[in-house]
C-alpha positions as CSV (number, residue, x, y, z in Angstrom):
1,M,-36.7,3.3,-36.6
2,S,-38.7,4.7,-39.6
3,L,-38.7,3.1,-43.0
4,S,-36.7,6.0,-44.6
5,Y,-34.0,5.7,-41.9
6,S,-33.9,1.9,-42.3
7,C,-33.4,2.2,-46.0
8,F,-30.7,4.8,-45.5
9,F,-28.7,2.6,-43.1
10,S,-29.3,-0.5,-45.2
11,S,-27.7,1.2,-48.1
12,I,-24.5,1.8,-46.0
13,F,-24.4,-1.3,-43.8
14,N,-25.3,-4.9,-44.2
15,E,-27.5,-6.5,-41.4
16,T,-24.5,-7.7,-39.3
17,Q,-22.7,-4.3,-39.6
18,L,-25.9,-2.5,-38.7
19,K,-26.3,-4.6,-35.5
20,Y,-22.7,-3.9,-34.6
21,F,-23.2,-0.2,-35.2
22,L,-26.3,0.0,-33.0
23,F,-24.5,-2.0,-30.2
24,L,-21.5,0.3,-30.4
25,T,-23.7,3.4,-30.2
26,V,-25.6,2.1,-27.1
27,F,-22.3,1.1,-25.5
28,L,-20.7,4.5,-26.0
29,L,-23.8,6.2,-24.7
30,F,-23.6,4.0,-21.6
31,I,-20.0,4.8,-21.0
32,G,-20.7,8.5,-21.5
33,C,-23.4,8.4,-18.9
34,R,-21.2,6.6,-16.5
35,S,-18.4,9.2,-17.0
36,Q,-20.8,11.9,-15.8
37,K,-21.1,10.2,-12.3
38,K,-20.2,12.6,-9.6
39,W,-17.6,11.4,-7.2
40,T,-18.1,12.0,-3.5
41,S,-16.2,11.0,-0.4
42,E,-19.0,8.4,0.2
43,N,-18.2,6.8,-3.2
44,Y,-14.6,6.4,-2.0
45,M,-15.7,5.0,1.3
46,S,-17.8,2.3,-0.5
47,K,-14.7,1.3,-2.5
48,G,-12.7,0.6,0.7
49,A,-9.0,1.4,0.4
50,P,-6.4,0.6,-2.3
51,N,-4.4,-2.6,-1.7
52,M,-6.2,-3.2,1.6
53,V,-8.6,-5.7,2.9
54,Q,-11.4,-4.9,5.4
55,V,-10.8,-6.7,8.7
56,N,-13.9,-5.4,10.5
57,D,-16.3,-2.5,10.4
58,S,-13.6,0.1,11.0
59,L,-10.2,-1.5,10.4
60,F,-8.4,-2.1,7.1
61,C,-5.1,-3.8,6.6
62,D,-2.6,-3.8,3.7
63,K,-2.6,-7.0,1.7
64,T,1.2,-7.1,1.6
65,E,4.2,-5.6,3.3
66,I,5.3,-2.3,1.9
67,A,7.7,-3.1,-0.9
68,N,10.9,-1.6,-2.2
69,I,8.9,-0.1,-5.2
70,D,6.5,1.6,-2.8
71,W,9.4,3.2,-0.9
72,L,11.2,4.1,-4.0
73,F,8.2,6.1,-5.2
74,Y,8.0,7.8,-1.8
75,E,11.7,8.6,-2.1
76,Y,11.2,10.0,-5.6
77,C,8.4,12.3,-4.5
78,I,10.4,13.7,-1.5
79,R,13.5,14.2,-3.6
80,K,11.5,16.0,-6.3
81,D,9.8,18.2,-3.8
82,F,12.7,19.0,-1.5
83,G,15.9,18.3,-3.4
84,T,18.6,15.6,-3.3
85,F,20.6,17.1,-0.5
86,S,17.7,18.2,1.7
87,S,17.3,16.8,5.2
88,E,13.8,15.7,4.2
89,F,15.1,13.5,1.4
90,L,18.1,12.1,3.4
91,S,15.7,11.2,6.3
92,V,13.7,8.8,4.1
93,L,16.7,6.7,2.9
94,P,16.8,3.1,4.3
95,D,20.0,1.8,5.8
96,T,21.5,-0.6,3.3
97,M,24.7,-1.2,5.2
98,L,22.9,-3.6,7.5
99,W,23.2,-6.3,4.8
100,N,26.9,-6.5,5.5
101,R,26.1,-8.9,8.4
102,F,24.4,-11.3,6.0
103,D,26.2,-11.1,2.7
104,Q,29.9,-11.6,2.2
105,T,29.8,-10.4,-1.4
106,E,28.2,-7.0,-0.6
107,R,25.8,-7.6,-3.5
108,L,22.7,-7.1,-1.3
109,Q,24.1,-3.9,0.1
110,D,24.2,-2.5,-3.4
111,Q,21.2,-4.2,-5.0
112,Y,18.5,-5.2,-2.6
113,Y,16.8,-1.8,-2.4
114,R,17.4,-0.5,-5.9
115,Y,17.9,-3.5,-8.3
116,P,14.7,-4.1,-10.3
117,G,14.7,-7.8,-9.4
118,F,14.0,-6.8,-5.8
119,R,11.3,-4.3,-6.5
120,M,8.5,-6.4,-5.1
121,Y,10.4,-7.5,-2.0
122,P,9.6,-5.9,1.4
123,V,11.5,-2.8,2.2
124,V,13.8,-3.1,5.3
125,G,16.3,-1.1,7.1
126,L,13.8,1.5,8.4
127,S,13.0,3.0,11.8
128,L,9.6,3.3,13.3
129,S,9.8,7.0,12.8
130,Q,10.4,6.6,9.1
131,A,7.5,4.2,8.8
132,R,5.2,6.7,10.6
133,N,6.2,9.5,8.3
134,Y,5.4,7.3,5.3
135,A,2.0,6.5,6.6
136,E,1.3,10.2,7.2
137,W,2.5,11.1,3.7
138,R,0.4,8.3,2.2
139,T,-2.7,9.6,4.0
140,D,-2.2,13.1,2.5
141,M,-1.5,11.8,-1.0
142,V,-4.6,9.7,-1.1
143,F,-6.6,12.5,0.4
144,S,-5.3,15.0,-2.2
145,S,-6.2,12.6,-5.0
146,M,-9.7,12.1,-3.6
147,M,-10.4,15.8,-3.1
148,S,-9.1,16.5,-6.6
149,N,-11.5,14.0,-8.1
150,I,-14.5,15.3,-6.2
151,G,-13.6,18.9,-7.2
152,R,-13.0,20.3,-3.7
153,L,-9.2,20.7,-3.6
154,P,-8.3,24.3,-2.8
155,E,-5.4,26.2,-4.4
156,R,-2.1,25.7,-2.7
157,N,-0.4,28.6,-0.9
158,N,3.4,28.3,-1.2
159,N,4.2,31.6,0.4
160,N,4.6,30.5,4.0
161,R,6.1,27.0,3.8
162,K,7.7,24.4,1.6
163,S,5.2,21.8,0.7
164,P,5.3,18.7,-1.5
165,N,3.8,18.8,-5.0
166,T,2.4,16.0,-7.1
167,T,1.9,17.4,-10.6
168,E,0.7,20.7,-11.9
169,N,-2.7,19.1,-12.7
170,E,-3.0,17.4,-9.3
171,P,-2.3,19.9,-6.4
172,Y,-1.2,18.6,-3.0
173,V,-2.8,19.5,0.3
174,T,-2.5,17.8,3.7
175,V,-5.5,16.7,5.6
176,K,-4.7,19.2,8.3
177,E,-4.3,22.1,5.8
178,Y,-7.6,21.3,4.2
179,F,-9.8,21.2,7.2
180,E,-8.1,24.2,8.8
181,S,-9.0,26.3,5.8
182,H,-12.4,24.6,5.2
183,P,-14.0,24.3,8.7
184,E,-17.4,24.0,7.0
185,D,-16.5,20.5,5.8
186,I,-15.5,19.2,9.2
187,G,-17.9,16.3,10.0
188,K,-19.1,16.2,6.4
189,I,-16.1,14.8,4.4
190,S,-14.3,11.7,5.6
191,Y,-10.7,10.8,4.8
192,F,-8.7,7.6,5.0
193,E,-6.0,7.6,7.6
194,Y,-3.1,5.2,7.2
195,R,-1.0,4.4,10.3
196,I,1.4,1.8,11.7
197,P,-0.6,-0.9,13.5
198,T,-0.7,-1.1,17.3
199,E,-0.4,-4.4,19.1
200,K,-4.2,-4.2,19.6
201,D,-4.7,-3.9,15.8
202,W,-2.5,-6.9,15.2
203,I,-4.4,-9.0,17.7
204,C,-7.7,-7.9,16.1
205,I,-6.4,-9.0,12.7
206,L,-5.5,-12.4,14.1
207,Q,-8.9,-12.8,15.8
208,N,-10.8,-11.9,12.6
209,L,-8.5,-14.3,10.7
210,E,-9.7,-17.1,12.9
211,I,-13.3,-16.1,12.3
212,A,-12.7,-16.0,8.6
213,K,-11.2,-19.5,8.6
214,L,-14.3,-20.8,10.4
215,K,-16.6,-19.2,7.8
216,E,-14.9,-21.0,4.9
217,K,-17.3,-23.7,3.8
218,R,-15.2,-25.3,1.1
219,I,-11.6,-26.3,0.6
220,K,-9.8,-23.8,-1.6
221,K,-7.4,-25.1,-4.2
222,R,-4.0,-23.5,-3.5
223,L,-2.6,-22.7,-6.9
224,C,-0.4,-19.8,-5.7
225,K,3.1,-19.8,-6.9
226,E,5.7,-20.5,-4.3
227,E,9.0,-18.8,-5.1
228,E,12.3,-20.1,-3.9
229,P,13.8,-17.6,-1.5
230,L,17.4,-16.6,-1.9
231,S,20.0,-18.4,0.2
232,I,22.6,-16.3,1.9
233,S,25.2,-16.8,4.6
234,V,24.9,-15.2,8.0
235,I,28.3,-14.1,9.2
236,S,28.9,-14.2,12.9
237,V,32.0,-14.4,15.1
238,N,31.7,-18.2,15.6
239,D,30.2,-19.6,12.5
240,T,28.6,-19.1,9.1
241,T,25.1,-20.4,8.7
242,A,23.1,-20.6,5.5
243,L,19.6,-19.0,5.7
244,S,16.8,-18.3,3.2
245,M,16.2,-14.6,3.1
246,N,13.2,-12.3,2.3
247,N,10.8,-13.3,-0.4
248,H,8.4,-11.6,-2.9
249,I,5.5,-9.8,-1.1
250,H,3.0,-11.9,-3.1
251,N,4.8,-15.2,-2.5
252,G,2.6,-18.1,-1.6
253,C,-1.1,-17.8,-0.9
254,P,-3.0,-15.1,1.1
255,N,-4.7,-16.1,4.3
256,A,-8.4,-16.3,4.8
257,L,-8.6,-12.5,5.0
258,G,-6.6,-12.1,1.8
259,I,-3.4,-10.9,3.6
260,Y,0.0,-12.2,2.4
261,N,2.9,-13.1,4.6
262,L,1.4,-12.2,7.9
263,N,3.5,-15.0,9.5
264,S,6.5,-15.1,7.3
265,N,9.0,-13.1,5.2
266,V,9.8,-10.2,7.6
267,A,8.8,-9.3,11.1
268,E,6.7,-6.2,11.1
269,L,6.9,-2.9,13.0
270,I,4.1,-1.9,15.3
271,N,3.5,1.5,16.9
272,D,5.9,0.7,19.7
273,D,9.6,1.4,19.2
274,R,10.7,-1.6,21.2
275,Y,8.8,-4.5,19.5
276,T,7.8,-6.2,16.3
277,M,5.1,-8.7,15.6
278,G,5.1,-11.8,13.5
279,S,7.9,-14.1,12.4
280,C,10.8,-13.4,10.0
281,W,13.2,-15.3,7.8
282,I,15.9,-15.6,10.5
283,D,13.5,-17.2,13.0
284,E,14.1,-20.9,13.8
285,K,10.4,-21.6,14.5
286,P,8.5,-19.0,12.5
287,M,5.1,-20.6,13.1
288,E,5.3,-19.9,16.8
289,A,6.3,-16.2,16.4
290,I,3.1,-14.7,14.9
291,R,1.4,-14.2,18.2
292,S,4.4,-13.0,20.2
293,K,6.4,-9.8,20.2
294,A,10.1,-9.6,19.4
295,V,12.4,-6.9,20.7
296,I,13.9,-4.6,18.1
297,N,16.8,-2.3,18.9
298,H,17.6,-0.8,15.5
299,P,16.7,-1.1,11.8
300,N,17.6,-4.5,10.4
301,A,17.4,-6.7,7.3
302,Y,14.6,-8.8,8.6
303,T,12.0,-6.2,9.7
304,G,9.6,-4.4,7.4
305,F,6.1,-3.0,7.9
306,R,2.6,-2.7,6.5
307,C,0.0,-0.1,7.2
308,V,-3.5,-0.4,8.7
309,G,-6.1,2.3,8.4
310,S,-9.6,3.5,8.8
311,W,-12.1,6.1,7.5
312,K,-12.2,9.1,9.8
313,K,-13.7,12.5,10.2
314,W,-11.4,15.4,11.1
315,G,-11.3,16.0,14.8
316,E,-12.3,12.5,15.9
């Protein structure tokens, strides 16, 4: 800095203020440079996937079960796009009547899904078909956001079909729509596909969990908060038994992979309409249930789900 400039700034700032001014100028220039960074699909791939942990080179898994708040947002989007009385909206609603078996007061029937105190509890009362539709919708929403950020989202065509919107500033396009209208990007742009795990995925997660445990070289201090689960009465023909029900999706500590409640809280849907994996709050011996399948005949209050996913190229 020349002498004349030094004198000018010295007349305005004292030494401390001048240092602060110079630091702030450099910081703002740094932020400005960073804001010019061009986003690409490769940038997104390097970040992984939101709320997911990487299990191996190709498989990611949700850290938590899908919560009521996640499903409520999904419900809101479908209602906004298709209308309150549309078949699309009605098809996403979970079955809350199933709580009648467990709660004599009918409080859970009215409150578990919509009451704010249960926002972060796992969503239940869903069919495998509903869970699959959610995973597909989630794939398209994340893809739309990515394509909008990298500046390659095409204008929507609403003339031929009814399609969901996000906002006026963030158009919506499905993965299928995009690559059918932009074949030149096939093989060049990747997208993240969410799906319901298969039994093979579940076993892969467990195997990598065991590997992760072996790699831990120090004892971790478990400082996670353990919340007390709600106690309810199971009503049956013969007796009434007190059980502890679903808990917060972040209850307790994550496992060595960073996944919560893989062996507790709710059983989880897999991509097979006959079975679930993992234990749940009505199991007598939950620690033995994680590696075995359980039969599911219909949506219930003790089965939820989480998604797995992987980066893919269209047509693979």
